[in-house]
C-alpha angles and dihedrals in degrees: 000000000000100000126005135290116270117253122254088256092053091048089049091053090048096044094124093047091048091051089051090049091052090048089057086056090051090248117137126194094267093049090047090057089050092049092050090053102037103028108029093164091056090048089050091051091052090050090050094049092049091047092053091049092052093046092047091052094046095045093047089056094045114111103160137032133184131198113188123186136162098287104000135075118192115187121184134194111196111206125177093264107026148008117246112206129197112193120192122187123196109213094187104091092196089067128068132192086216094064113083094220093049092045090051089049089052091051090053094042108031093145093059113130091242091075128077118198127203130177128190141148134212137184116251112274093211123002121323098252094045092053091047091049090053090053090051091049088053091056107276118138129209113255140178092246100244093129093044092051094046092050091043088060090056098052105037 
């Protein structure tokens, strides 16, 4: 398995797609129930294959990631050749990126002296999708890139 198996919630959300995947394997609903009962290792393998297919598709389409914590903002742009990272540190311990009011204040006052900005890029250490998956597993979430692009304008 290249990534990790989808959660029960993710499988539930992708129920239709999983049924279509099984159909491509010539496995209907009745046969799937039999496989789950009689051949659990085969069922597990089908779940793993489907999970990798879903992850591969999602990761290939991913362009931006965000990881927001108490005093740190990590924004990533995932190009075909490298990851561009914008790192923002809040030096005011009374503020938190996790509090809505403080985050809104930051968006209105990003040039305040309490913030340090850094921007860097690096080539992928493994393959693109594997590196992106690792960032997601460490807590990053896929985004549309609005925050990355707004902050990128500030720190050209």
